[in-house]
Structures are given as structure tokens and as C-alpha cells.
C-alpha positions as CSV (number, residue, x, y, z in Angstrom):
1,M,29.8,-6.3,-15.5
2,I,26.8,-4.3,-13.7
3,A,26.7,-2.0,-15.9
4,N,26.1,-4.2,-19.2
5,F,23.7,-6.7,-17.4
6,F,21.4,-3.8,-16.1
7,N,21.9,-2.2,-20.0
8,K,18.5,-3.8,-21.0
9,T,15.1,-4.6,-19.4
10,K,14.7,-8.2,-19.1
11,P,13.0,-10.4,-16.6
12,A,16.7,-11.5,-15.3
13,T,17.5,-8.2,-14.2
14,I,13.8,-7.2,-12.9
15,F,14.2,-10.3,-11.0
16,N,17.8,-9.4,-9.6
17,V,16.5,-6.1,-8.8
18,V,13.7,-7.8,-6.5
19,I,16.2,-10.1,-5.3
20,L,18.7,-7.4,-4.2
21,L,15.5,-5.2,-2.5
22,F,15.0,-8.7,-0.5
23,L,18.2,-9.0,0.6
24,F,18.2,-5.1,1.8
25,Y,14.9,-5.8,3.6
26,F,15.2,-9.3,5.1
27,V,18.7,-9.4,6.4
28,P,18.5,-6.4,8.5
29,T,15.0,-7.6,9.5
30,F,16.1,-10.5,11.0
31,L,19.5,-9.8,12.3
32,G,18.5,-6.6,13.9
33,D,15.0,-7.0,14.7
34,S,14.6,-7.7,18.8
35,M,11.2,-9.7,18.0
36,E,11.0,-13.8,18.5
37,F,10.6,-15.1,15.2
38,S,6.9,-16.4,14.7
39,W,4.5,-17.2,11.4
40,S,2.6,-14.1,12.3
41,F,6.0,-11.8,12.5
42,L,6.9,-13.6,9.1
43,F,3.2,-13.1,7.2
44,Q,3.4,-9.2,8.3
45,K,7.0,-8.6,7.0
46,T,6.4,-10.8,3.7
47,G,3.2,-8.9,3.0
48,F,5.1,-5.7,3.8
49,F,7.4,-6.5,1.5
50,F,5.2,-7.2,-1.5
51,W,4.1,-3.6,-1.4
52,L,7.5,-2.8,-2.0
53,V,7.8,-5.2,-4.8
54,L,4.6,-3.1,-5.8
55,F,6.0,0.0,-5.6
56,L,8.6,-0.9,-7.7
57,L,6.5,-2.5,-10.4
58,I,4.3,0.8,-11.0
59,F,7.6,2.7,-10.8
60,K,8.7,0.3,-13.8
61,F,5.7,1.1,-15.7
62,I,5.4,5.1,-15.1
63,I,8.9,5.1,-16.7
64,K,8.5,2.6,-19.7
65,K,4.9,4.0,-20.3
66,N,6.1,7.9,-20.2
67,K,9.8,7.2,-22.0
68,L,11.6,9.1,-19.2
69,T,14.8,6.8,-19.9
70,K,15.5,4.4,-22.7
71,D,14.6,0.8,-22.1
72,N,17.2,-0.2,-19.6
73,A,17.0,-1.2,-16.0
74,Y,19.1,1.3,-14.5
75,P,16.1,3.2,-12.9
76,L,14.9,0.2,-11.3
77,L,18.3,-0.6,-9.7
78,L,19.1,2.8,-8.2
79,A,15.8,2.8,-6.3
80,V,16.4,-0.2,-5.0
81,L,20.3,1.0,-4.1
82,I,18.8,4.4,-2.8
83,L,16.6,2.5,-0.8
84,G,19.4,0.5,0.5
85,A,21.6,3.4,1.2
86,F,18.6,5.0,3.2
87,P,17.3,1.6,5.5
88,K,14.9,3.7,7.1
89,A,12.8,4.6,4.2
90,I,11.9,0.9,3.8
91,F,10.8,-0.1,7.4
92,T,8.7,3.3,7.8
93,N,4.9,2.1,6.8
94,Y,3.4,5.5,6.5
95,I,6.5,6.9,4.4
96,V,6.0,3.5,2.3
97,F,2.4,4.4,1.3
98,S,2.4,7.5,1.2
99,N,5.2,7.4,-1.7
100,L,3.1,4.4,-3.2
101,V,-0.1,6.6,-3.4
102,L,1.8,9.3,-4.9
103,L,3.1,6.6,-7.7
104,L,-0.6,7.3,-8.6
105,C,-0.4,10.7,-8.8
106,F,2.9,11.2,-10.8
107,R,1.5,8.4,-13.6
108,K,-0.9,10.6,-14.3
109,I,1.3,14.1,-14.0
110,Y,4.0,12.6,-16.6
111,S,1.0,11.4,-18.8
112,L,0.2,15.2,-19.2
113,R,2.6,14.6,-22.0
114,S,0.2,12.8,-24.2
115,G,-2.7,15.3,-24.1
116,V,-5.3,13.0,-24.0
117,S,-7.6,13.1,-21.1
118,T,-5.9,16.2,-19.9
119,N,-8.8,17.1,-17.4
120,I,-9.4,14.0,-15.8
121,K,-5.8,13.5,-15.6
122,I,-5.5,16.8,-13.4
123,F,-8.2,15.6,-11.2
124,D,-6.8,11.8,-10.9
125,A,-3.2,13.4,-10.0
126,A,-5.0,15.9,-7.4
127,F,-6.9,13.3,-6.1
128,W,-4.5,10.9,-5.1
129,I,-2.3,13.8,-3.5
130,G,-5.2,14.4,-1.6
131,V,-5.0,10.6,-0.2
132,A,-1.5,10.7,0.5
133,T,-1.5,13.8,2.4
134,L,-3.8,11.9,4.8
135,I,-1.3,9.0,5.0
136,Y,1.6,11.9,5.6
137,S,0.7,15.4,5.6
138,W,4.1,17.3,3.8
139,S,2.7,15.1,0.4
140,I,0.7,18.3,0.1
141,F,3.5,19.8,-1.6
142,Y,3.6,17.7,-4.9
143,L,0.1,19.9,-5.6
144,L,2.8,22.2,-6.6
145,L,3.9,19.7,-9.2
146,I,0.6,19.6,-10.9
147,Y,0.5,23.4,-11.5
148,I,4.3,23.3,-12.8
149,A,3.6,20.4,-15.4
150,I,0.1,22.3,-16.2
151,I,2.4,25.1,-17.1
152,I,5.3,23.0,-18.6
153,Y,2.8,20.9,-20.9
154,E,1.5,23.9,-22.0
155,K,-2.0,23.2,-20.6
156,V,-2.7,26.4,-18.9
157,T,-6.4,27.3,-18.8
158,I,-9.0,28.2,-16.1
159,K,-10.1,25.0,-15.4
160,N,-7.0,23.1,-15.3
161,L,-6.1,25.9,-12.7
162,L,-9.1,24.7,-10.8
163,I,-9.6,21.1,-11.0
164,P,-6.4,20.3,-8.5
165,I,-7.9,22.2,-5.9
166,I,-11.2,20.2,-6.4
167,G,-9.5,16.9,-6.9
168,V,-7.4,17.5,-3.5
169,I,-10.2,18.2,-1.7
170,T,-12.7,15.1,-2.6
171,P,-10.6,12.7,-0.8
172,I,-9.9,14.9,2.4
173,F,-13.7,15.6,2.4
174,I,-14.8,12.4,2.4
175,Y,-12.7,11.5,5.1
176,F,-14.0,14.6,7.0
177,T,-17.2,13.3,6.3
178,N,-16.8,10.1,7.9
179,A,-14.6,11.5,11.0
180,F,-17.5,14.0,11.7
181,Y,-20.3,11.1,11.3
182,F,-18.5,9.1,13.7
183,D,-17.3,11.6,15.7
184,N,-13.4,11.3,15.4
185,L,-12.8,14.9,14.2
186,V,-9.6,14.5,16.6
187,V,-8.0,12.1,14.5
188,F,-9.0,14.1,11.2
189,F,-7.0,17.0,12.5
190,S,-4.3,15.2,13.7
191,R,-3.2,14.2,10.3
192,F,-2.6,18.1,9.1
193,K,0.4,18.6,11.6
194,Y,3.0,20.6,9.3
195,D,5.4,21.0,12.4
196,I,8.9,21.9,10.7
197,N,12.0,20.7,11.6
198,L,14.9,22.9,10.6
199,D,17.7,20.8,12.6
200,F,20.0,18.8,10.5
201,S,22.2,17.4,13.1
202,P,20.8,13.6,13.3
203,Y,22.5,13.5,10.0
204,N,25.6,14.3,11.5
205,F,26.7,10.5,11.6
206,P,28.3,8.8,8.5
207,K,25.6,6.6,8.0
208,F,23.7,9.9,6.7
209,I,26.6,12.0,5.5
210,I,28.2,9.2,3.3
211,P,25.3,8.3,1.2
212,I,23.8,12.2,1.3
213,L,27.1,13.6,0.2
214,F,27.7,10.7,-2.6
215,L,23.8,11.2,-4.1
216,V,23.9,14.9,-4.1
217,T,27.5,14.7,-6.2
218,I,26.2,12.7,-8.4
219,L,22.7,14.2,-8.8
220,V,24.4,17.7,-9.0
221,W,27.2,16.4,-11.8
222,A,23.9,14.4,-13.8
223,I,22.1,17.6,-14.0
224,V,24.8,19.9,-15.1
225,K,25.7,17.2,-17.7
226,V,22.8,15.8,-19.2
227,T,20.3,19.0,-18.9
228,P,21.8,20.8,-21.7
229,K,21.5,17.8,-24.1
230,I,17.9,17.2,-23.3
231,V,16.8,21.0,-23.5
232,S,18.3,21.4,-26.8
233,I,16.1,18.9,-28.3
234,S,12.6,20.1,-29.1
235,N,10.7,16.9,-28.2
236,N,8.7,15.8,-25.1
237,L,11.8,14.4,-23.5
238,K,12.7,17.7,-22.2
239,F,9.1,18.8,-20.8
240,S,9.3,15.6,-18.9
241,W,12.9,16.4,-17.8
242,N,11.9,19.6,-16.5
243,T,9.0,18.3,-14.7
244,N,11.5,15.7,-13.2
245,L,13.6,18.7,-12.2
246,N,10.9,20.2,-10.6
247,H,9.8,17.4,-9.0
248,L,13.4,16.4,-7.4
249,L,13.4,20.3,-6.0
250,I,9.9,19.8,-4.2
251,S,11.1,16.5,-3.0
252,V,14.3,18.2,-1.3
253,I,11.7,20.8,0.1
254,I,9.9,18.4,1.8
255,I,12.7,16.4,2.9
256,G,14.4,19.9,4.3
257,L,11.0,20.7,6.2
258,S,9.9,17.3,7.4
259,P,9.9,17.0,11.2
260,V,11.3,13.6,10.7
261,K,14.9,13.3,10.6
262,N,16.0,9.6,10.6
263,G,16.3,8.9,6.8
264,S,13.1,7.6,6.2
265,E,12.4,10.6,4.2
266,F,14.6,10.1,1.7
267,F,12.2,8.0,0.0
268,Y,10.5,10.9,-1.5
269,L,14.3,11.4,-3.4
270,V,13.7,7.7,-5.2
271,F,11.6,8.7,-8.1
272,P,13.3,11.9,-9.5
273,S,17.0,10.8,-8.2
274,A,16.4,7.4,-10.2
275,V,15.3,9.0,-13.4
276,I,17.6,11.9,-13.3
277,I,21.3,9.3,-12.2
278,A,19.7,6.6,-14.8
279,N,19.5,9.1,-17.8
280,F,23.2,10.4,-17.0
281,L,24.4,6.7,-16.9
282,Q,22.7,5.9,-20.3
283,N,24.3,9.1,-22.1
284,S,27.5,8.0,-20.6
285,K,29.9,5.9,-23.8
286,S,32.4,4.7,-21.1
287,S,31.2,1.4,-19.6
288,I,33.8,1.5,-16.6
289,F,32.5,5.0,-15.4
290,K,29.1,3.1,-15.6
291,N,30.5,0.3,-13.5
292,V,32.0,2.7,-11.0
293,I,29.2,4.9,-10.2
294,L,26.7,1.6,-9.8
295,Y,29.3,-0.3,-7.6
296,L,30.0,2.8,-5.4
297,F,26.2,2.9,-4.9
298,L,26.3,-0.8,-4.0
299,I,29.4,-0.6,-1.6
300,I,27.3,2.7,0.0
301,A,24.3,0.7,0.4
302,V,25.6,-2.2,1.8
303,S,28.0,-0.3,4.5
304,V,25.6,1.8,5.7
305,Y,24.3,-1.0,7.6
306,F,27.6,-1.3,9.4
307,L,28.3,2.5,10.1
């Protein structure tokens, strides 16, 4: 059964997750793309697919390094299934690259738990947020996550509160300097558009309604069920869990305010959602329950291509 197979992180489980991502990416690419086949087209699509695989590998590293879940492949599998449920996410270049850069930020934020090189980690996290902001302006909201993590991990000092500002400004200033030198300030300022779109009517279709309702239901269920157990334990997992919940909240805010409402914005939910649901599944003693949840995810991820 699927739950037992992914219950441990092994090369075989990682390989199967990558194969699943491969199917979600290449099947619609060649069945639905109107472009004629060419070697350059294949090379382009294959190259972009490797960026998605890199995202998964970094995601796995962050989870394992910071012990956000137990030693299982549930987070990886859930990440791919969520992406499969919102297929536009894996075909939107700037969304993928901004999330890939943000992973480098999240790696530093969650590692604040160790208490080692705190100043450097805070600067690095903010720096990568600055880079991600140049790719997709709404990424700047994750600057709030740094401050929340500083509070949660009890690293509040005047220096630590100022470092994120310096860190996020650094790549933006470097890009500004380059744009100014080459008289290209129009492009620079175009990077910072914050047009708020509160029109959710694009979601009024089965291909959005079904996965959104299912994901929200599982997330709420997982948070209500798991949070009391984790909070009652006085260890680093409690701090990481609180950070992840705030991570989820910020991602929801970005999706809600984002001018883009085509499903690609749900990529920002992948990290926190996969971690939360993975903790939910690994704390369940029922194999049947785990299998039902995972199979439902798989069914929804496949069915959206026919809705």
C-alpha cells in the first residue's frame, strides 16, 4: 500500500516521487501543448523539469536537517501531489524560481533552532527573500516570517531586528545599481508591482474548488489534531511547528492578495502544507486512514486534468 511504501525515506521512494513529478509535468506538456515537437523544445522542458527536481531535493534536505517530520517520504510525496493538484504551478517559470530561491531562505529560518551563527543565518534568509522579491514581488511578505522566527526561537536583539532589513535591501540595491548604470530603471521599478486582486471568481470551477476544499479540510483537520500534541512537548519541534504554522498563514495571505488567480500561486502552500499533513499522517496509527488520504490526494491530482 502507498502509505507503507512511503513510510521510510529510501532511494526507491525518492525515485518514485520523481517519477510521479515527471508524469505530472511531461504528460500534459506533450498532450496539451500546441507547439510542434523539436529537440530545442524537449531540451527546454527537460531543463526546467530538473529545476523542479532540485526544488524537491532542497525541500527534502531542509526537512531532514531541521527534523520537521520523522524519517519518511510523506512530505516529498505530498509536495508532488499538491503540485499535481494545481498543475499551473509547475508550468509558471517565475513562480517556480521564486519558490526555489525561497527554499534557501526557509533553510536558514528553520535552522535558527540550532542557535549557531544566528546573525549570519538571519542575513542570509533576508538576502534570499530580496532575490525572490526581484523574481516575484509578493515574496517580500516572507520577511515577516524571519521576524516571527526570531521571536519564536527567542533570538530578539536590536541587531537581529535590524539585520533582516539590511539583508533584504542588499540584492535589491545591487540590482538597482546595475539598472541605473545601464539606464534601465523602468525594468527595475516594474519588479515592484503590488496590484491586489480580491476577485476569487476564477476559482469557481471544479478543477479549483475540489482540490482547494480538500486541501483546506485536511490542513484544518491536521492543525487541530496535531498542534495540541506538539505544543505539549517542550522541545525544538514545538518552535518549528509554530514557525511552520505562521509560514502557512503568510502563504495564504500571499495567495489571497496576489493579482494572479490561475492556480500557480498555490505553489507557495507546498512547503508548509506538506510538512503539516506529513506530521498528521505519521502520527496516525491507522494504515487505512493514511492510505485513504494519500489515494484521495492522488485521485484529485489526476482528475484535475480532466475537469
